KOLNU-576392 format. One record per residue: residue in one letter; x, y, z of N, C-alpha, C, CB in turn. Coordinates in steps of 0.02 Angstrom, whole numbers, plus 32768, in hexadecimal, padded with zeros to 4 digits. Each point is the difference from the previous one (the first is absolute). Glycine has a CB too. Layout:
AXYZXYZXYZXYZ/...
This chain:
ME50FD30B15107FE37FDB803880317FFB803A7FB97FBE7FAF/V8034805A808B802A7FFE803B7FF67FBD80237FFA807D800D/R803D7F5E7FFD7FFD7FBE801F800E8007804B80257FC87F93/I7FAD802180978003800C804880067FBF80277FBC80677FF0/I806F7F99804280017FCB80327FDC801B803E806F7FCE7FD4/M7F5F800C80447FD88016803980167FDB803F7F9F80197FB4/S8087800A807780167FE3803F7FCA800B8035807A80137FE2/G7F707FB6803E7FC78004802D7FBF7FF77FDA8041804B804C/C7FC07F8A7F827FC77FFB7FD27FC17FE3802280527FF27FA3/N7FB67FE980947FC57FE380217FDF802E803380357F927FF0/G7FEC80A580217FE4802F802F7FCB802C7FE1806C8000803D/F7F7280287FEC7FCA802A7FE68019802F7FCA7FC87FFA806F/M806F80287F9D8019802F7FCF801A7FDC7FC1801E804F805D/G80017F787FAD80177FD97FC67FC67FEA7FD480617FD98043/R7F6880127FDC7FC57FEB7FDA7FE1803C7FDC7FEB7FA28051/T801580977FD17FE3803D7FE1802980177FC57FD28021806F/V80717FDE7F98802B80127FC77FF47FD07FC78057802F804E/T7FA27F907FC17FF47FCE7FCC7FC180107FD9803A7FAA8047/E7F9080697FDC7FC180117FDE8007803D7FD47FC27FCE8060/I806280657FB98008803E7FDA80297FF37FC17FF98043806A/V803E7F977F9D802B7FF37FC67FDC7FD57FCD80658008804A/A7F6F7FCB7FCC7FDC7FD47FD17FD580297FD080007FA68057/A7FEB80957FBE7FD6802B7FD6802880377FDD7FA17FE9804C/D80A280137FBA802B80347FE480257FE47FC3800E80368072/E7FE97FE97F5480207FE77FC3804A80117FFC7F92800A7FC8/E808680218066804580157FFD802E7FDC80327FD6806E7FDA/A800D7F64804D80277FDE80337FEB7FB78006800E806C803E/Q801F7F6B7FDB7FF27FB9800980297FE6803C7FE87FF17F84/I7FF87FEA80A880257FDE8036801A7FBE7FE47FBA8037805C/V80877FC17FA4801F7FC47FE380147FCD8034802980467FA3/A7FD87FCE809D80117FD180367FEB801E804380617FD37FBD/G7F92800080737FEF8015804380307FE280327F88800C7FDF/I80818015805A802A7FE780367FD67FFF803F806B802C7FCA/D7F937F9B80587FDD7FFC804180157FC080247F9E80427FD2/L804A7FB6806B80147FC780297FE77FBE7FE68002804C8061/E7FC77FB77F787FE67FC27FE27FDE80107FBD7FF07FCE8073/D800D7FFF7F637FDD80057FC07FBB7FE08009806E7FFC7FBD/K7F5F802E80447FBC7FE8800B7FE07FE57FC17FF68053805C/G802D7FB47F6C7FE77FE67FC17FC580267FE380277F958026/D7FCF80A97FF17FC680267FE98014803D7FD77FC27FD98063/K807D802A7F878018803A7FDA800A7FEC7FB78037802F8066/A7FC280027F6E800A7FF47FB9804A80027FED7F8F80317FE9/Y809B7FDD8048804880037FF680237FD180317FF880777FD7/P80467F74801B80247FD3802E80108023804280307FC37F9E/V7FCC801980998010801B8042803B7FDA801D7F8780218012/F80AA80048006803D7FE2801D8001800E804B803F800E7F93/T7FD27FC080948004800980498044801D80147FB07FA18010/D807F805E7FC38042801E800C801280287FC180257FA1804F/I7FE6809F7FB9800E802A7FC6803F7FEB7FDC7FC7805E8039/A80677F827FEA803D7FE87FE07FF17FCD7FC9803E8015806B/D7F887FCA7F997FED7FCE7FCE7FDB801E7FC57FFA7FAC805C/C7FF680937FA77FDB80217FCA802C80087FC37FB8803C8055/D80357FA67F74802880027FC27FDA80237FC8803A7F978023/V7F9780947FEF7FD780227FCE801C80457FF27F9A7FC08027/E806A80537F9B801980427FED7FCC8036801480427FCE7FA0/A7FD6806780807FD280348017802280447FFE7FC77FAD804A/D801180877FB6801980457FFF8001802080457FD4800A7F8C/V7FFB7FE3809D7FF8802280417FE07FD180327FF680707FC6/L801D7F9880797FE27FDA80377FD9802E802D805E7FAC7FFB/I7F64804280167FD8802480317FFD7FD6803F7FBA80397FA6/D80577FE4809380027FDA803E7FCD801A803280787FE97FED/F7F567FED80237FD2800C803780037FC2802C7FB2804C7FBA/S80877FA8806780077FC380278012800E804880227FC47F98/S801D803080798017800880458048801880007FB37FA58028/P80608083800A80468015800580317FC580027FD98066803B/K800F7F607FDC802B7FC5800580187FE97FBB7FC47FDE8067/A801780347F6580127FE97FBC8032802E7FDD7F8F7FCE7FF8/L808480698029802680347FDD80437FE77FE47FCA8051804C/D805C7F8A7FDB80437FEC7FEA7FFD7FDB7FBD80247FF88077/G7FB07FD67F847FFA7FD97FC37FE880297FC57FEA7F9D8045/L7FE780917FC87FE6802A7FCA8036802F7FE47F8F7FFA8034/I809880247FF98035802D7FEA80357FD97FD97FEB804B8063/R80277F7B7FB680337FD87FDE7FE87FEE7FB980277FD1806F/Y7F9B801B7F8A7FE57FED7FBF7FFF803C7FD17FBA7FA88037/C802C80907FE07FF7803B7FD48043801F7FEC7F9380158037/T809C7FEE7FF68041801D7FEF80287FD27FD38001803D806D/D7FFA7F827F9D80257FD07FD67FE580017FB980177FB98063/R7FA7804C7F957FE07FFB7FBF7FEE80447FE27FD57F918022/K803B80A480037FF080457FEA7FB580087FF28073800A7FCF/V7F657FDC805F7FB780087FFE7FED803B802D7FEE7F837FE9/A7FEC80AB7FFD7FEA803980297FD57FE6803A8003804E7F9C/A80037FD2809E7FDC7FE8803C7FD68038801E805C7FAE8017/I7F6680427FFA7FD3802F80217FEC7FE280437FD4802D7F91/F80467FF080A57FF47FE680437FC680258020807A7FE1800C/C7F4D7FFD7FF97FC3801D801D7FF37FE880477FD180087F8D/T80587FC980897FF97FE48043801180348035801C7F8D7FD4/T7FC380708065800E802E803780227FDB80397F9C80487FE0/G807E7FDD8051801E7FE2803B804A7FF37FFA7F947FCF8015/Y808E804F7FBA80487FF57FF98026802380397FF27FF77F83/S80447FEB8092802D8020802F802B80347FDB80027F988049/Q801F80947FDC802B80317FE080387FDD7FD97FE58053805A/E80337F777FC280357FDA7FDD7FE77FE57FBD80317FE18070/Q7F9180077F8F7FE47FE77FC17FF480387FCE7FCB7FA3803F/I801F80977FD97FF7803A7FD4804280147FE17F9F80278046/D80967FD77FE18043800F7FE580147FCC7FCD80208036806C/Q7FCC7F8C7FA0800F7FC97FD17FDD800B7FBE800F7FB28060/I7FB380657FA27FD9800E7FC3802180387FD97F977FDB8039/K807E805A7FEA802180387FDE80427FEC7FE17FC8804E8050/E805C7F857FD2803F7FE87FE57FF57FD87FC180307FFD8074/A7F997FDC7F897FF17FD87FC57FF3802D7FC37FD07FA7804A/A801C80977FC27FF2802F7FC9803F80107FD97FA2802F8042/G80987FC07FD8803D800A7FDA800A7FCC7FCA803280338065/K7FA57F977F9E80087FCA7FD07FC47FF67FD280497FCB8053/T7F7C804C7FC37FC47FF97FD77FCE8037801480117F827FF4/A7FBB80867FE57FCE803380107FD67FE8803B7FFC80267F87/V7FFE800480AC7FDC7FED803E7FD08038801380627FBA8027/M7F6280337FED7FCF803080197FE67FE980447FE080207F8A/K801A800F80A47FDF7FF480407FD8803E8011805C7FB18028/S7F6680457FEC7FD5803880107FD77FF1803E7FFB80217F86/A7FFA801180A47FD77FF7803C7FB87FF37FEE804D804A8040/N7F9D7FCA7F857FBB7FF77FEA7FFF7FFD7FB47FD3803D8067/M80117F8E7F7E80017FF67FB77FC680237FDD80387F948014/S7F9C808D80107FC880227FE18017803B7FD57FB87FDE8061/L802F80257F62801180387FD47FE58042801E7FFE7FB37F9C/G7FC7804980837FE3803D801D8029801C80387F917FD57FE1/I80888000804C8029801780388040801F7FE57FD07FA7804B/N804E803B7F83803F80197FE77FF780417FD8802B7F8B7FFC/M7F9C807F7FE67FF080417FE27FF8803480387FC87FC87F9D/L80188023809A7FF6802D803980428016801E7F937FC88017/L809D800C7FEC80428012801A801E803B7FD980127F898023/K7FE480767F9C801A80377FD67FD88040800B80267FAC7FAB/L7F98804E80587FD6803B800A800E802380437FA87FCA7FB8/L8064800D807B800C801D80438040802A80027FC57F9E8031/Q806C80507FA8803D802880007FF380457FE580437F987FF1/D7F96806D7FD97FEF80427FE57FD68028803180047FD07F8C/A7FCC800E80947FD48022803080288019803C7FA07FB97FDB/A808D801E803E80278012803B802D803C7FF37FFD7F898025/K8021807A7FA0802C80387FEF7FDB80427FFF80477FB17FBE/L7F7A804D80307FD8803D7FFE7FE0801080437FE97FE87F88/L7FFC7FE5809A7FD7800D803B8027800480427FA67FC57FC5/A808F8013804280258002803F801F8045800D80197F867FF2/P8007809A7FDD801C8043800C7FC98034801080607FE37FB4/A7F62800E80377FC9802D800E7FE17FF480447FEA80057F86/G80347FCF80A27FEA7FF580447FCD7FC8800A801780758010/F7FDF7F627FBE7FD07FC88008801F7FC9802A7FCC801C7F91/D800D7FCA809F80147FC580267FEF7FC17FD97FEF803E806E/M80387F8D7F9C7FF67FC27FD97FF57FC5802E8048802E7FA5/E7F827FAE804E7FED7FC680287FEE7FC67FD17FD8804B805E/I80397F787FB77FEF7FC47FDA7FD77FD2802C806A800A7FBA/V7F5D7FDE802C7FD77FD080237FFA7FC27FD47FBF805B803D/E80557F6B7FDE7FFA7FC27FD97FD37FCF8024807380127FD0/K7F657FC980087FCF7FD0801B800A7FBC7FDF7FAD805D8016/H80557F6F801480077FBC7FE67FD67FCF80298074801C7FD9/H7F887FA780107FD97FCB8020801C7FEE80457FE37FD47F8F/N7FF5800A809880137FF2804680347FC880087F908026801F/L80867FBC7FAA80357FCD80048045801D7FF27FAC7FAC7FDD/K80588091800D8041801F7FF08026800E80417FD280337F96/V806B7FB4806E802580058040802E803C80047FFA7F858006/D801B80967FC2802F803880037FDA80437FFA805A7FB87FCE/A7FBE807980577FE380437FFE8036803280127F8C7FD48020/P807B80627FB97FD8800F7FC480137FD27FC67FF680778026/S7FE27F8A7FA7800D7FD67FC5803E80187FDB7F857FE87FF6/G80987FEA7FE4803A80137FD77FEE80357FCD802E7F8E8010/T7F9480707FD87FEA80327FCF7FFB804580207FC17FA67FC2/A8025805D807C7FFB804180228046801E80097F987FD9803C/L80987FFE7FD5804480188009801D80167FBC800F7FB28063/A7FDF802A7F68801880137FBD7FE380447FEC800A7F877FE0/L7FB7808580327FE180417FF18023803880277F927FC67FEA/A807C802D80568023803280288046800C7FE67FBD7FDE8063/D80667FEC7F89804480067FE6800180287FBF801D7F938035/S7FAF80637FA17FFD80257FC17FF9804B800D7FCC7F9B7FC9/I8009807780677FF7804680128041801C801C7F867FEC8017/N80987FEE8017803C80178021803A80097FD07FDA7FC68067/E802A800E7F68803480067FCD7FF980407FD880057F837FF8/A7FBC808E7FF77FF3803D7FDA8012803E80287FA67FC47FC2/L805780368081800B803B802B80457FFF80227F8580048014/G80A87FD37FD1804580018018800B7FDC8041800B806A7FC8/Q7FCB7F63804680087FD5803C80008029804180407FAF7FBA/K7F998085804A8000802B803C7FCD7FE980348025805E7FB8/Y7FAF7F7480377FC77FF1802B80097FC1802A7FB880387FAC/E802F7FC980927FFE7FC7802C7FBB7FE07FFD80588033804C/Y7FA37F8C7FC27FC07FDD7FFF7FE67FF7804780217FC57F95/T7FA0804980757FDF7FF680417FCB7FCA7FF8801680788022/Y7FEE7F5380077FD37FC77FFA7FCA7FFE8036805E7FC37FCC/D7FAE805A806E7FD07FFA80378002803E802B800C7F837FFF/R7FC480A87FF98000803F80257FE57FF880477FF1803C7F94/S7FF77F89807D7FE47FF6804380367FFC80367F9F7FC67FCC/Q809F8031801F80367FF58030801A80408020801E7F9D7FBF/E7FD5809D80228016803F801E7FD280397FE980777FD68004/R7F80805A80287FD6803A7FF1802E80397FE87FA87FDD8056/R805280347F6B802980367FE67FE1801A7FC080687FCE8033/K7FAA806E7FBB7FE9801E7FC280217FDE7FC57FEE806E803B/R7FEF7F8F7F8F801B7FE17FC3803D80267FE87F8E7FD77FE1/E80A78004800E803C80207FE67FF880137FB780457FBE8052/K7FE080747F987FFC80177FBB80177FCA7FD0801280758026/Y80287F6D7FE8801C7FCE7FD37FEC7FBA80188061804D7FE4/E7F607FA380147FE57FC2801A7FCD7FE47FCF801380278076/I7FEF7F977F7F7FCE7FDD7FD97FE07FCC802E803E80137F91/G7F827FF4807D7FDE7FD0802B7FE77FC47FD87FDF805D804C/I802A7F677FD07FEA7FC37FDE7FD47FD8803080687FFE7FB8/S7F5A7FF680367FD07FDC802B7FEA7FC07FDE7FDA806D8032/A801D7F5E7FF57FEC7FBF7FE67FBD7FEA801D80787FE17FF3/V7F5C80067FE27FBF7FE580137FFF7FB67FEA7FC680727FF5/R80227F6280387FFB7FB97FF07FBA7FE8800E807B7FEE801A/G7F637FF47FB47FBD7FE9800C7FE27FDC7FC47FF3805D804F/G7FE27F737FBF7FDB7FDD7FCB802D7FE27FCB7FA3804D8014/N80477FB87FAE80277FE47FC9801680377FCF7FC17F94800C/I804E80A7800E801780377FD680407FEB7FDC7FCC8056804E/V80337FAA7F70803B7FEB7FDA8038803380087FB67FC57FAD/G803A807A804C8032803480087FE680447FEC80587FAB7FEC/E7FAE808580407FEC80457FF08034802F801D7F857FE17FFF/H8093804C7FD88032803180167FE980467FEF805C7FAB7FF0/E7FA4808080427FEA80457FF88038802E80167F877FE08012/V808A804F7FC38033803280107FDD80448003805D7FBD7FC7/I7FAB806480737FDC803E800D8032803A80037FA77FC28040/F804C80727F998025803F80047FD08032801F804B7FE67F9A/A7FC2802D80A47FD2802C80258020804580097FCE7F9D803C/G801380967FA48019804480057FCF802D802280427FEE7F99/L7FC9805280637FD48032801E7FC080057FD78063803F802F/D7F667FAB7FED7FBD80057FE17FF77FD47FC17FFB8073802C/E80327F5F7FC87FF67FD27FC880267FBE800C7FF080627FB1/V7FF27F698036801E7FBD80077FFE7FDD7FBC7FDB7FF9807A/I805D7FE97F7380057FDA7FC2800F7FB88013802880667FBD/E7FB27F6A802680097FBA8011800D7FD67FC17FB580108064/F807A7FC37FA2800D7FCE7FCD7FEF7FBC801E805D80467FC9/R7F7C7F9180137FED7FBF801C80057FCA7FCB7FB480398050/H80677F8E7FC480017FC47FD57FDF7FC78026806980267FC4/T7F677FB9801C7FDE7FC7801E80087FC27FD47FAD804D8038/A806B7F7D7FE580047FC07FDD7FC57FD68015807F80057FFB/Y7F577FE77FD57FC47FD88010800E7FB57FFD7FBA805E7FD4/S807D7F8F800E80157FBA8000804B7FFD7FF47F8E7FD97FD5/K808F7FEF803B80487FF77FF880147FF87FB780047FCC8070/S7FCA80307F6480107FF87FB88025803D7FE57F9B7FB77FF3/V805E8084802D8023803B7FE8804B7FF680047FA080498024/F80777F90800E80487FF4800680177FCE7FCB7FF98017807C/A7FDD7FB97F7480117FD07FCC800280237FBB7FCB7FA38043/K800580897FB0800080257FC1803F802A7FF97F8380028001/G8091801D8036803D80287FFE803D7FD67FF37FCC8050804E/A80357F747FCE803A7FD37FF680057FEB7FB77FF47FD78076/V7FD3801D7F6A80027FED7FB98017803B7FD57FA27FAD8013/Q8047808F7FFD8019803B7FDC804B8008800A7F908037800D/A80877FBC803080478005800E80287FCD7FD97FE5802A8072/A7FFF7F997F8680237FCC7FDA800A80157FB87FCE7FAA804B/K7FFE80757F98800680187FBB803680367FFA7F877FE57FEC/Y807C8045804680318036800080477FE480097FAA804F802F/M805E7F807FFD80437FE88012801F7FD17FCC7FDE800B8075/A7FFA7FD57F63801A7FD17FCE803280237FD27F957FBF8005/G80A880277FFA8033801C7FD48026803B801C7FBC7FD87FA5/K8034803E809780228039801E80477FED80157F91802F8028/P809F7FFF7FD480447FF2801680037FF9804C802D803E7F9D/A80097FA6807C800A7FF880487FF880448023804E7F9E7FEC/G7F938060804E7FF5803D80267FC77FF68030802B80457FA1/F7FCD7FEB808D7FCA7FFC80327FC8802F7FEB80537FE4805C/Y7F7180017F9E7FC680257FE97FC97FFF8036801C7FE47F88/D7FB3804980727FC57FFC802B7FC280117FD7804480208065/M7F827FDD7FBA7FC2800A7FDB7FF980487FE67FCA7FA78045/G805B80867FD8800180447FE6801980017FB88012802B8073/D801C7FA97F7C801A7FFC7FBC7FC97FE87FD080737FE8802C/V7F627FEB7FEB7FC97FE77FD77FCD80387FF380117F8B802F/V7FDF809B80057FD180367FFA801980357FD07FD87FEA8074/C806880257F91801D80357FD580107FE67FBA802F80368065/G7FCF7F897F92800C7FE37FBE80497FFE7FEE7F9280287FDF/
């Protein structure tokens, strides 16, 4: 049984993880962390993680970058594996997370979806075959009208995965309206669409001579990220100190 601390337990993702774990015989949430205890959880909730005295194997964080210092201190002191699912970290905080991996098992991923992380692996194989054959590569991502960043972190992760497979030779183009020019050979175009309540859709296009190959992932609800986080918790429990990502979960 994997014992989980849920940081951000009162938020949407925290509540979703709670529901998923409640139906999972291999995992249990033993404590929650949030700004207040609403008294509606089956586990104890602490407003300060420093006060948490419950034994646990792994911490899942869907809270705020502001909570990072306390979470890292707790996990490194107690050797609890940490899964950081929160977005909006500064580069300094990302460096802090990687440094913590020297003391305990740490995971951070741009997208906790198992499907997206499987796609990251598939794209590397496709790029190695298709790019040398002259295929152009384009990424189109779609999200709801409240999302403020563009392109999405997932779109950039997809481009980075392709670029890594091809020896980091490619530049990213975000807006072709700014200049009139022919498409460059070593170029990956990334386009962002914002509208309605689209949870998340990412399409990767390999366009060659007389044929087009498309990879697409569509998230119909945010629960896919919560499910991935629970799978990651099972994977991370008992792992030695080090920095991990969802690719490790996909590969087993």
